[in-house]
N, C-alpha and C positions, 0 to 999 in steps of 0.2 A: 581262948578267945577266937583264934583263927578258925577252929572247927565250928564254933557257934555262928560266927559271922559268915562262914562259907555256906552253912546249911540254911541259915535264915535269909541271907542276901538282903534284898530290898525290904523284906518284912520287918527288919529292925526299925524301919521308919514308921511302922504302923502305930496308931494312936489308941490308947486304952481308955475306954469309957465305962462308967458304972452300969448304965442300962442302955437299951435300945432307944429309949426316949432321948437320952443325951446324944446318942449317935445321930438321930434325926435332926436335932438342933444344930449339931456341927455341920451336917450336910447342907442344911438350909443356909447356914452362914457362908460356906464355901461358894454356893450358887449365887447368893446375893452379892458377894464381894468379888466374884470372878477370880478366886484365889487358887484355882486348879482342883485337882482330885487328891483324895487320901483314903487310906484304909483304916477303919475303926473296929476295934475288938472290944465288945462289951463283956463285962465280968460275968454276965448271966448266961454264958455259953452252956449248952446242954451237954451232959456227959454220956447220954445213951447213944449208941451207934446207929440204930435204925428206928424208923417210925412208920406210920401208915403211909400207903401210896397216895400220891396226889392225882386227882382226876382233872380232865380238861374242863369239865363243867363247873368246877369249883369257882367261888367268887374271886375275881381278880386274875384268874389264870388265862393266859393267851394260848399257851400250848408248849409242848417240847420243842426245842430248837431244831431237832432233826426233822420234825414234821413241817417246819416252816421254811426250810431252805431247799434248794435244788442242787443235786450233785449227780455225777455219773456213778453207775454201779461199781466201776472199778475202784472208786474212792470211798466205798461204803464204810470200810473198816477205819479209814482215816477220819471220816466224819464222825463215826461212833466214838473214836478215841478223843476227838477234839470237843464234841458237843453232846456226847452220849448222856451225861448227867446234868445237862443244862436245861432249866425250865424258864421260859419267858413269861413274865407277869406284867401287869399294867403299871404299877407304881411302887414306890418304896414301902408305903404302908401295907399294901397287899403282900409284898415280899416278906415283911417282918411278921405279919399275921400268919401267913402260910408256914413260915419257919417255926413260929411258936407252936402251931398245931401239929405239924408233920415231922419235925425233927431235922435230921441232917442227911437225908438220902439224896438231895438234889442241890445243885448250885442255882440260885435264883438271880435272874437278870431282868431289870425293868426296861420298859420301852425307851426311857430317857438315859439309860446307860449305867444305873446303879447296880452293883453286884453284891449279893449276900452268899458267902460260901457255906458249905455244909455245916461248919462249926459256928456260924452266926456272925462272922466278921463282915463288915460292910465297907465296900470300896465305892466312893461316890464323890461328887463335887461338881465344879463348873467345867464345861468344855466349850470350845469355840463352836459357833453355830455351823460353820462350814465344815468343821472336822478335818482331821489330817490322816485318817486311817487308810489302809491299803485298799480296802473295798470301795471306800468313798472316792479315793483317787482314781481307781479304775473306772468307776461310773462317770466321774467328771471327765476323764480322758476320752471315753466314748462320746460323751456329749460335746466335748470340744471338737473331736473329729467330725461329728455330724454338723456342728455349727460352721466349721471351716468349709465343708463341702457346700453347704447352703450359701455361704457368703461368696464362694468362688462362682457359683451359679449366678448370683446376683450381679457380680462384677462382669461376667460374660454377657448378661442381658444389657448392662449399662454400655458395654463396648459395642454391642450390636445397635443399640439406639443411637449412640454417638456416630457410628458409621452411617446410619440412615440420615441423621441430621446433617452430616457432612455431605452426603449425596444430594440432599435437598439444597444445601448451600451452593454446591457446584452448579446445579441447574439454574439457580437464581443468578449466579455470577455469569454463566454462559448467556442467559437472557439479557443481562446488562451489557455484555460485550456486543451482542447482536444489535441491541438498541443504540449503543454508542456508535457502531459502524453506520447504522441507518442515519443517525443524526449527523455524522461526519459527511456522508454523501449528500444529505439535505443542505448542509452548510456550504458544500462545494457548489451545488446547484444555485444556492442563494447568492453566492459570490459571483457566479456567472451571470445570473439575472441582474444583480446590481451593476455589473460591468456594462451589460447591454443597456440598462436604464440610463447609466451615465453617458453612454454613447449617444442615446437618443436626446438626452438633455443638451449635450454639446451641439448636436445637429440642430436642435430647436433654437438654441441661442444663435447659431450661425445664420439660420433662416430668418430669425427676428432681426438680426443686424442687417441682413440683405434686404429685408422688408423696409427697414428704416431708410436704407440708401435709396430704394426704389421710390419710397414716399417723397424723399427729398427731391429726387429727379422729377417726380410727378409735379411737385410744387413749382420747380423751375420751369417745367414745360408749360404748366398752366399760366404762369406769369408771362412767359414768352408768347404764348398764344394770345393772351390779353393784349400784350404790346403790339403784336402783329395785327390783331383785330382793330386796335385803335388806329394803327397806321393805314390799314385797309379802309376803315371808315373815313379817315382824312383824305385818302386818295379818291375815294368814291365821291366825297363832297366836292373835291377839286374837279373831278370829272363832270359832276353835275353842273358846277359853276361854268366850266368851259363849254359844256354843251349848250347851256343857256346863252352864254355869250356868243357861241357860234350861231345859234338861232337868231339872236338879235342882230348879228352881223351878216347874216345871209343876204339881207337886202342890200348890204353894202359890199357884196362880193366883187362886184365889177370895179367898184372904186378902190377896194382895199385887197386886191389879189395878193399883193406882196405880203400884207399882214395875214391873209387867209392861209397862205402857204406855211408861214411860220407857225400859225396856230395849229394847222393840220399836222405839222411835224411834232409840235408839243403834245397834241392829242395822241399821236402814234406812240410817242415816248411814254406818255401816261398809261396808255393801254398796255404797252409792254411791261411797265412797272406793276400794273394791276394783275396782269397774268402771272408775273413772277411772285406777287404777293399771294395769289390764289394757290399757286403751286406750293409755296411755303406753308400756307395754312393747311393744305391737304396733307403735306408731309408731317406737320405737327399733329394733325388729327390721327394719322396712322400711328405715330409714335405714342400718342396718348392712349389709343386703343390697345397697342401692344403692351404698354405699361400696365393698363388695367387688367389685360389678360394675365400678365406676369403676376400681378398682385393677387388675382383670383386663384391662380395656380399655386402660388406660395401659401395663400390662406388655406387652400385645401390640403396642401402638404403639412402645414402646421396642425390643422385639425386631425389629420391622420396620425401625425406624430403624437399629438396629445392623447388620442385614443390608445395608441400603442403604449404610451407612457402610463396611461391610466390602467391598462391591462397588466403591464409589468408591475405597477404599484400594487394592484390587487394580488398578483402572484406573490410579490414580496410579503404582503400582509399575511396571505395564507401560509406562506413558508415560515414567517416569524411565529404565527400561531402554532404551526406544527412543531417548530423548535421549542416554543414555550411548553406545549403539551409534552413533548418528548423529555424536556428538562425536568418537568414536574414528575413524569413517570420515573425518570432516572433518580430524582431525589427520593421519591417514595421507595424505589427499589433499594437505593443505598441505605435509607433508614431501616428497611427490613433486613438488609444484609448486615448492617451494623448491629441491629438488635439480635439477629440470629448468631452473629459472630461472638457478641458479648455472652449470650447464653451458652454457646459452644465452649468458649473459654472458661466460663464458670463451671460447666460440666467437666471439662478437662481437669480444672483445678481440684474439683471434688473427687474426681476419679483418682488423681494422683494422691490426694490425701488419704483416700480410702485404701488404695493399694499399699501406701506406706504403712497405714494402720494395720492392714491385714498382714503385711510382711512382718511387722513387729510382733503381732499376735502369733503368727506362724513360728517365728524364731523363739518366742517365749514358750510356745507349745512344744517345740522340739526340745528346748532345754528341760521342760517339765517331763517330757517323755523319757529323755536320757536319764534324768534324775530318778524317775520312777523305775526305769529298767534297772538302774544301778541298785536302788533300794530293794527292788524285787529280787534281784540276784542275791544280795546279801541276806535278805529275809529267807530266801530259799535255803541258803547255806545254814542259816541259824536254825530253821525248822528241821533241816536234815540232822544237824548236830543234836538238837533237842530230842528229835525222834530216837537217835542212837542212844543218847543219855537216858531217855525214858525206858528204852528197851533194856539197857544195862541196869537201870534202877530196878525195873521189874524183876529182872533175873536175880539181882542181888537180894531183893526182898524175898523172892521165892527160896533162894539159897539160904537166906537168914532164917526163914520160917522152918525150912527143912532141917537146917542145922540145930535150931532150937529144939524141935521135936526129937530129932535123932539123939542129940546130946542128953536131952532130958530122959528119953526112954532107955537109952543104952548105958549112959554114963552117970545119970542122976546128978548132973551139975548144970551151972548156968553158962550162958554164952559169954559173959564178961570174962569168966575165968579162961574160957577157950581163947578169947582175943588176946589175953595176956600171954598165953603160951604160943600163939600163932602170929608171927610178925608179918607173914605174907599178906594177910588180910588188910593190915595197915597200909601196905604198899598199894593195894587196889584203891583205897580211899584217897590216897594222895594223887593217884592218877585221875580219879574222878574230879577232885578239887582242881587239879591242873587243867583238865578239860573245861571245867566251869569258868576258870579264870580266863582261859583263851577265848571262850565264848563272850564273856563280858568285854574283853579287849576288842573283839570284832564289832561288838555293838557300839563301843565308844569311837571306833574308827569311822563309823558312819558320819560323824561330825554334825554340824548344825544343818537342819533342813529348812529350805526356803518355804516357810508356812504361809507367806503372803503372796505366793504366786497365783493362787486361785483368786484372791481379792483383786490383784492387778488384772487378771483376766476378766473378772466381772466388770471392772471399771472400763477396760477396753471394749467389752461387749456392749456396755451402755453407750459408750461413745460411738461405736459402730452402728447401733440401732438408731441413735440420734442422726448420724450422717445419712443412714439409709432412709430415714423418714424425710429428711431434707431433700434427698435425691428424688424420692417419690413425688414430693411436692413440685420440684422443678420439672420432672418429666410430665406430671399432670398439667402444669402450666404450659409446657411446650405443646402437649397434645391439644389443650384447649385453644391455644393460639393457632395451631394448624387447622383445627376444626373451624375456627372463626374465619380464617383466610379462605378455606375451602367453601364455606357458606357464602362469603362475600363474592367469591368468584362465580359460584353457581347462580346467585341472585343477579349479579351484574350481567352475566352471560344471558340469562333468561330475559331480563329487562331489555338488553340490547337487541336480542333476536326479535322480541315482540315489537319494539319500536321500529326496528329495521323493516320488518314485514309490513307494518302499518304505513311507514314512510314510502316504501316501494309501491304499495297499492295506490296511495294518494298521489305520488309522483306520476304514475301512469295516467291517472284520471286528469290531473292538471295538464299534463303534456297533450293528451287528446283534446282537451278544451282549447288550448292555445293554438295547436297546429291544425285543429279541425279533423283529427284522425291520427293514425299511426299508433305507435306504442313506444314505451321507454321503461327501463328497469335499472335497478342497482344490483350489481353482482359482486359477491364476496370472492376475493382471490383465493383465500384458504377457508373453506367452509368448516373444516375441523377445528380451526382456532379463530373464531369470529372476533374475539376481543383484540387480537393483534393483526388481523388480516387487513389487507388493503381493499379498496372498493373501486370498481370500475363502473362507469356510466355508459350504458348501451342505449342508443336511440334509433328509431326508425320512423322518420317523417313520412307523410303520405306520399306514395309513389316511389319511395326509395327502399333500398335493402337495409337490413339490420346491420349496424356497424358501430364501432367505438366512437365516442364523442369527439375524439381528436381528429377524425376524418371528416367531420361536418364543416360547413362553411361558417364564417364568422357570425352571421346573423342567427343561424341554426344553433350554434354553440351558445350564443347569448340567450336565446329563447329557452333552450334546454336548462341552462343554469337558472333562469328566472322560474321555470317550472319547478325545479328542485327547491328553490328558495321559498316559493309560495306554498309548496307542499308541506315544508317544515312549519310554516306559519299556521297552516290549517290544523296540524296535529297539536301544536303548542303555541297559541297566539301570544304575541307580546303587546304591551300597551302601545308602543309606537315603534316605527321602523324608519330608518333613514337610508335612502337609495341615492347614490351619487352618480349621475349620468349613466344609469343602467340602460337607458334607451339609446345610447350613442351609436351602437353598431346596427341598429334596426332601421329598416326602410319604412316607407309610409304604411304599407299593408300590415307589417308586423307591429308597428306602433299602435295601430288600432286594436290588434289582438291583445297587446300588452295592457292598454288602458282599460279594455273590457274586463280582463281578469282582475286588474287593480281595483276597478269599481266594485266587483263582487266581494272584495275583502275589506272594504272600508268600515263595515259594521263590526269587525272583530279587532282591527288595529288602526291606528292613525299613521299614515304614511307621509313622510317628508321627502320630496323628490327634488334633487338638484338637476336641472335639465336646461337645454337650449332648444328643445324641440317644441314647436308651436302646438302640435297635436296633443302632446302631453300636458302643456299648459292649459289647453282648452278643457281637458278632463279634470282639472283640479277644482277644489272648492275655494281656495284662497291662493293668491299669487303674491310673492314677496320679491321685490327687485331692489338692487343697489345702484344708485346713480351718484354722480359727482358733479353737482352744479358749480361748485367752487373748487379750485385746485387744492388738493390735499384734504378735502372735507367730503366724507361719504354720507349719503342720505338713503335711508330705507323707505321704499314706497310699497305699500300693501294695497291689494285689490281683492275684495271678497266677491265671488260670483254667487248669484242666486239663480233660481230656475227661470225667472223672467228675463234676466240678462242673457242667459244662455239661449233661451228661445228667440229673443230678439236678434241675437247674433246669427242664429241659424237662418232666420227669415231674411236678414240682410244678405247673407251669403247666397241664399236661393235667388233673391232678386238680382244680385250682382251676376250670378251665373246666367 
């Protein structure tokens, strides 16, 4: 039993069938059920040793295995030893047909892995689609190494893109910090302006209180003046009465000298009193005139303070608008920064996940490589032992054949009789069996092989491809977003430059029209960055040199600002415009220029002007005033001018002149 088991080995598990047809049915069953492989030995095995040679052109023949593989010349004998008698055919039917026709000169192997040995035994069944053979593992190992290299390159590209995104984010943060610094400076200036405005308001309140006191003093002086005037009138009346009495009594002077002297004394006293009254009246007149002068001076001071207050309020309004625009820009920048930060965080998370997945795949790949190396080493040892055993087996066969022929020729006896007489030969067989048992033990030492490693790798590969696709979508979204931002910036810059150039040209024309000559322009502080650059106003009135608007007089500043305002209206008119005491800093000559330009623009926009200037009122089409006929009750009075009214007013002015 031991001898038979040793020589047959795994062939003891082969299945015997009656015909090749039964063998095909059994193979199909194993494939359908996925029950593994098996070797089937049909009873219709052929007994002849050789048959006709099989050609490559025969039906179903793919070719000899040696012609279909590649190997080095140094391993030619090894290849011939391993695959010299192997013929590859298309399928099992072709293999059985070829075997039936050509006998047992070749081992037939189908493309799907079925094997028909030279004696007609069939080894076939189901195998896993991914396979677990050494060649298959080697090919998969190379593919895994190539895949890992490609994925490392993708990770490096992702890291470079993340670095670029981080650099763009740093630029945005730097711009935000600069903008916040500018806003902080603007807020400081605004606080200083508000402080100055508060000082002016306090000064205005103090002057108004002083004006109330002066008005009270004026009322007292007026009452005192009226009282003294009454007293003077009474004294004058008395003087007239006394004079009349003196005239009546002149005829009686001789008789009434004593009375005349008394009357004369009374007259002198009355004259002194009248003189004193005249002096008092003159003093009161002087005080009243001084009070009126003080009132006019205070009113002028109040008007000047109101103008300064108005200018400061305009500056505060402009500053607040600038702060609002800056806050809006900051909000937009913060929104972009938050969005970019969120995208960057998402990319970082994806990167970490993919690095972890890649690390896990790399670890598994290393484990597979180590396992493959170990199995390869063991297989090499096995192949080495098998080669040695094959050599020994060949030698033993040759020796056996030689012994058979020698014993038969020389001694005319059989080998069995010689075996009985020679015990040494039995010792060699035991050594061979021992070597075979050792070989089986080494195969069993291999232990279980992780056949699911490739499936796990495929799952990880699918996961990696999914994440790579998501990353590509994210990078494409970032690229589209950056392109959209760039397009918006380019379009905004071009629109700004076109509008700026048009406004500059129109501003120069309006300036010439108002000033009767000269030139004015808008200058960008930083031409390389027009969207964030400041703007300076440069003006040159007729007869003066070109200089910044800050160096002009108050009236020139006002006219320059009016020129810029009207230039913007000419480019993009609005339905109506409200101007609040815009003519306050202007003198009579400049008021005329202002109203002339205003008249040229009434066909494009409706202007509502709040003013105290009579020349501006004369240029209007309708006048609205507020009066208070009763205490606490305001009443609006409107007057609409027409051409006839204006012409009559001009004629009356000419007659009055």
